[in-house]
C-alpha positions as CSV (number, residue, x, y, z in Angstrom):
1,M,10.7,-17.2,10.7
2,K,8.1,-14.9,9.0
3,I,6.0,-15.0,12.2
4,I,9.0,-13.9,14.3
5,N,9.9,-11.2,11.8
6,R,6.3,-9.9,11.8
7,I,6.3,-9.7,15.6
8,K,9.6,-7.8,15.4
9,V,8.3,-5.2,12.9
10,N,5.1,-4.7,14.9
11,S,6.9,-4.8,18.3
12,K,6.0,-1.2,19.2
13,V,2.4,-1.5,18.2
14,L,2.2,-4.9,19.8
15,F,3.5,-3.4,23.1
16,K,0.8,-0.7,23.0
17,Y,-1.9,-3.3,22.4
18,F,-0.5,-5.5,25.2
19,L,-0.6,-2.6,27.7
20,S,-4.2,-1.8,26.7
21,V,-5.4,-5.4,27.0
22,W,-3.4,-5.9,30.2
23,S,-5.0,-2.7,31.7
24,I,-8.5,-3.8,30.9
25,S,-7.9,-7.4,32.1
26,S,-6.3,-6.2,35.3
27,A,-9.1,-3.8,36.0
28,F,-11.7,-6.6,35.4
29,I,-9.8,-8.9,37.8
30,S,-9.5,-6.2,40.4
31,L,-13.2,-5.5,40.2
32,S,-14.0,-9.2,40.5
33,L,-11.8,-9.5,43.6
34,S,-13.7,-6.7,45.3
35,F,-16.7,-9.2,45.4
36,I,-14.8,-12.4,46.0
37,S,-11.6,-13.3,47.8
38,W,-9.1,-16.1,47.8
39,E,-10.8,-17.6,50.9
40,D,-13.9,-18.2,48.7
41,F,-11.7,-20.7,46.8
42,G,-10.4,-22.3,50.0
43,I,-7.0,-20.5,49.9
44,T,-6.2,-19.2,53.3
45,N,-2.5,-19.5,53.6
46,L,-0.6,-16.2,52.9
47,S,2.2,-17.9,50.9
48,N,-0.4,-19.7,48.8
49,K,-2.2,-16.4,48.2
50,I,1.0,-14.8,47.0
51,T,1.7,-17.8,44.8
52,Y,-1.7,-17.8,43.2
53,S,-1.6,-14.0,42.8
54,M,1.7,-14.3,40.9
55,L,0.3,-17.1,38.7
56,L,-2.8,-15.0,38.0
57,L,-0.7,-12.1,36.9
58,I,1.4,-14.3,34.7
59,A,-1.8,-15.8,33.2
60,I,-3.1,-12.3,32.5
61,A,0.1,-11.3,30.8
62,I,0.1,-14.4,28.6
63,V,-3.5,-14.0,27.6
64,S,-2.9,-10.3,27.0
65,L,0.1,-11.1,24.7
66,I,-1.9,-13.7,22.8
67,I,-4.8,-11.4,22.3
68,S,-2.5,-8.6,21.2
69,I,-0.8,-10.8,18.6
70,I,-4.1,-12.0,17.3
71,I,-5.3,-8.3,16.9
72,V,-2.0,-7.3,15.1
73,F,-2.0,-10.4,12.8
74,T,-5.7,-10.1,11.8
75,R,-5.6,-6.3,11.0
76,T,-5.1,-5.8,7.3
77,K,-5.9,-2.1,7.0
78,K,-5.6,1.1,9.0
79,T,-7.3,4.4,8.6
80,I,-4.8,7.3,8.4
81,F,-7.4,10.0,8.3
82,G,-11.0,10.5,7.1
83,D,-14.3,8.7,7.6
84,I,-16.4,6.1,5.9
85,D,-16.9,8.1,2.7
86,K,-13.5,9.7,2.1
87,G,-10.0,9.7,3.5
88,L,-6.8,7.7,3.4
89,L,-6.2,4.0,4.3
90,I,-3.1,1.9,4.3
91,Q,-3.7,-1.8,3.8
92,Y,-2.1,-5.1,2.7
93,G,-3.1,-6.5,-0.7
94,D,-2.0,-7.3,-4.2
95,I,-2.7,-4.4,-6.7
96,I,-2.8,-6.8,-9.6
97,N,-5.3,-9.1,-8.0
98,L,-7.4,-6.1,-7.1
99,G,-7.4,-5.0,-10.7
100,F,-8.3,-8.4,-12.2
101,N,-10.7,-9.8,-9.6
102,N,-13.7,-11.2,-11.5
103,C,-15.6,-11.7,-8.3
104,D,-15.8,-8.1,-7.1
105,K,-18.1,-5.9,-9.1
106,N,-17.6,-2.7,-7.2
107,K,-16.1,0.3,-9.0
108,K,-12.5,0.8,-8.3
109,I,-9.6,2.8,-9.7
110,I,-6.4,0.9,-9.8
111,V,-3.1,2.8,-10.1
112,I,-0.4,1.0,-12.2
113,P,3.0,2.7,-12.0
114,M,4.8,2.6,-15.3
115,N,7.8,4.2,-16.9
116,R,7.1,7.5,-18.5
117,C,7.2,6.1,-22.1
118,F,4.4,3.7,-21.2
119,D,6.2,0.7,-22.7
120,L,4.0,-2.3,-23.2
121,S,6.4,-5.2,-23.7
122,C,8.4,-7.4,-21.4
123,D,10.6,-8.6,-24.3
124,N,14.3,-8.1,-24.1
125,N,14.0,-7.0,-20.4
126,L,12.4,-3.8,-21.5
127,V,9.9,-4.1,-18.6
128,A,10.6,-6.5,-15.7
129,E,8.0,-9.2,-15.6
130,T,8.0,-9.2,-11.8
131,S,7.3,-5.4,-11.5
132,I,3.7,-4.2,-11.2
133,H,4.1,-2.7,-14.7
134,G,5.2,-6.1,-16.1
135,Q,2.5,-8.0,-14.3
136,W,-0.1,-5.7,-15.6
137,I,1.2,-6.1,-19.2
138,K,1.0,-9.9,-18.8
139,K,-2.6,-9.7,-17.6
140,F,-3.9,-6.9,-20.0
141,I,-1.9,-7.4,-23.2
142,S,-2.8,-10.7,-25.0
143,S,-1.1,-10.3,-28.3
144,K,1.2,-8.1,-30.4
145,Q,-1.9,-6.6,-32.1
146,N,-3.4,-6.0,-28.7
147,E,-0.2,-4.3,-27.7
148,N,-0.2,-2.0,-30.7
149,D,-3.9,-1.2,-30.2
150,T,-3.4,-0.4,-26.5
151,H,-0.4,1.8,-27.4
152,H,-2.4,3.7,-30.0
153,T,-5.2,4.2,-27.4
154,I,-2.8,5.5,-24.8
155,E,-1.2,7.9,-27.3
156,T,-4.6,9.2,-28.4
157,L,-5.6,9.7,-24.7
158,L,-2.5,11.6,-23.9
159,D,-2.7,13.7,-27.1
160,N,-6.2,14.7,-26.1
161,Q,-4.8,15.8,-22.8
162,N,-2.1,17.8,-24.6
163,A,0.3,15.9,-22.4
164,S,3.9,17.2,-22.7
165,Y,6.6,14.8,-23.8
166,T,10.2,14.7,-25.0
167,K,11.2,12.7,-28.1
168,L,14.1,10.4,-27.4
169,D,16.7,9.2,-29.8
170,I,18.3,5.7,-29.9
171,T,21.3,6.9,-27.9
172,E,19.0,8.0,-25.0
173,K,16.7,4.9,-25.0
174,K,17.7,1.9,-27.1
175,S,14.4,0.1,-27.3
176,G,10.7,0.6,-26.6
177,Y,8.6,3.7,-27.2
178,S,10.5,7.0,-27.7
179,K,8.0,9.6,-26.2
180,R,8.9,10.3,-22.6
181,Y,6.1,12.1,-20.9
182,T,6.3,14.4,-17.9
183,P,6.3,12.9,-14.3
184,G,2.9,11.8,-13.2
185,T,1.3,11.7,-16.6
186,I,-1.8,9.5,-16.5
187,A,-3.5,7.5,-19.2
188,E,-6.9,6.2,-18.1
189,L,-8.0,2.8,-19.5
190,N,-11.1,0.7,-18.7
191,G,-10.8,-2.8,-17.3
192,T,-13.6,-5.2,-16.6
193,N,-16.1,-5.4,-13.7
194,G,-16.1,-1.7,-13.0
195,I,-12.3,-1.4,-12.9
196,T,-10.6,1.7,-14.2
197,F,-6.8,1.7,-14.6
198,Y,-4.7,4.8,-14.1
199,L,-1.5,4.1,-16.0
200,W,0.8,6.4,-14.1
201,G,4.1,7.5,-15.6
202,V,6.7,7.7,-12.8
203,A,10.1,6.4,-13.7
204,E,12.3,7.2,-16.6
205,Y,14.7,4.8,-18.3
206,D,18.3,5.7,-18.8
207,K,20.2,4.6,-21.9
208,N,20.8,1.2,-20.3
209,L,17.0,0.8,-19.6
210,K,17.5,1.2,-15.9
211,A,14.5,2.8,-14.2
212,N,15.1,5.8,-12.0
213,C,13.3,8.8,-10.7
214,S,14.7,12.0,-9.0
215,E,13.1,13.1,-5.7
216,L,11.7,16.2,-7.5
217,D,10.1,14.1,-10.3
218,Y,8.7,11.7,-7.7
219,Y,7.1,14.6,-5.9
220,K,5.6,15.9,-9.2
221,A,4.3,12.4,-10.0
222,I,2.4,12.0,-6.8
223,Q,1.0,15.6,-6.9
224,N,-0.2,15.0,-10.5
225,L,-1.9,11.7,-9.4
226,I,-3.7,13.6,-6.6
227,D,-4.7,16.4,-9.0
228,Y,-5.9,14.0,-11.6
229,Y,-8.0,12.0,-9.2
230,D,-9.4,15.3,-7.8
231,T,-10.6,16.3,-11.3
232,Y,-11.7,12.9,-12.7
233,G,-12.0,10.4,-9.9
234,Q,-15.7,11.0,-9.2
235,C,-15.3,9.8,-5.5
236,V,-14.6,6.2,-6.6
237,D,-12.2,4.3,-4.3
238,I,-8.7,4.4,-5.6
239,Y,-6.0,1.8,-4.9
240,C,-2.4,2.9,-5.2
241,P,0.6,0.6,-4.5
242,I,3.6,1.8,-2.6
243,V,6.1,2.8,-5.3
244,G,9.4,4.6,-5.3
245,D,11.7,2.7,-2.9
246,H,13.5,1.0,-5.8
247,I,13.6,3.8,-8.3
248,I,14.1,7.1,-6.4
249,R,17.7,8.3,-6.6
250,P,19.3,8.4,-4.1
251,T,17.6,5.2,-3.0
252,K,15.1,5.6,-0.1
253,P,14.0,3.0,2.4
254,T,10.4,1.8,2.0
255,D,9.4,3.3,5.3
256,D,10.6,6.7,4.2
257,V,8.6,6.4,0.9
258,I,5.4,5.4,2.8
259,H,5.8,8.4,5.1
260,F,6.3,10.7,2.2
261,M,3.3,9.4,0.3
262,I,1.1,9.8,3.4
263,S,2.4,13.3,4.0
264,M,1.5,14.2,0.4
265,F,-2.0,13.0,0.8
266,K,-2.4,14.8,4.1
267,I,-1.2,18.1,2.6
268,N,-3.8,17.6,-0.2
269,K,-6.8,16.6,2.1
270,P,-9.1,19.2,0.4
271,K,-8.6,17.4,-2.9
272,I,-9.6,14.0,-1.6
273,H,-13.3,13.3,-2.3
274,G,-13.2,9.5,-2.1
275,T,-11.2,6.9,-0.3
276,I,-7.6,6.4,-1.2
277,H,-6.1,3.0,-0.4
278,L,-2.3,2.8,-0.1
279,V,-1.6,-0.9,-0.9
280,V,1.4,-2.6,0.7
281,Y,2.2,-5.9,-1.1
282,E,0.7,-8.6,1.1
283,Q,3.9,-10.7,0.9
284,K,5.7,-7.9,2.8
285,K,3.7,-8.4,6.0
286,S,6.8,-9.7,7.8
287,D,8.8,-6.7,6.7
288,I,6.5,-3.7,6.8
289,S,4.0,-2.8,9.6
290,I,1.0,-0.8,8.4
291,L,-0.1,-0.2,12.0
292,K,2.7,2.1,12.9
293,Y,1.6,4.8,10.4
């Protein structure tokens, strides 16, 4: 079923590849037939020539389709703009695995979208364990003491930035940290093996701890991420997950969110001095085609 769904979501791209492979294959066969003929294979009857010609066309179509499917299924990234040193790519991957990969020693910046209070606990459903925010907590925070130390580090970093925040009371947010920072605020923490984490404040919690983000705040968050990377990124490759489809109000389809993120980076091309990787979760291959962007 996943294979069929993946073919469906890539149908337009698949058709383009099919036409290209078909054209090249047909041109090659036509060129070959200018040097040889059916008679060279002992086929002299007209009806047999027509039959074999039809079979050849069908064979070319089948081979072209198979090659096109292989190309689509094996491509895991696509360049949106730029060259080898800087630009924008979209790719399949797992942002958490990229951030905690002990085998890869290359420097990377990993963007971790969080709520704007930078909560560090998955207890009492404060942060969903299945979210990128929650998965990062499970990997990075090893104990309550570690949680407190990390919180203190984040607050100190944000104080040094003179980051603006609003102090919430218990009626506005019933648990977790009470400082809500402005959209797109970033706390930069070091990981291991050359990894730097950009903890990126995007969503805010309502009084029921439901994450949401207005369209304007989402725009501000992405713009601040671009500006921060422009200032502090030092041309290091940055990996940013697709985020927003579940928190923007009103809700947006994932396709619209990806288009919006791409448009924001295109508008800010002069500020991009390294390679930005937009990461589509690899388990979404059968739902999202990166090749159409």
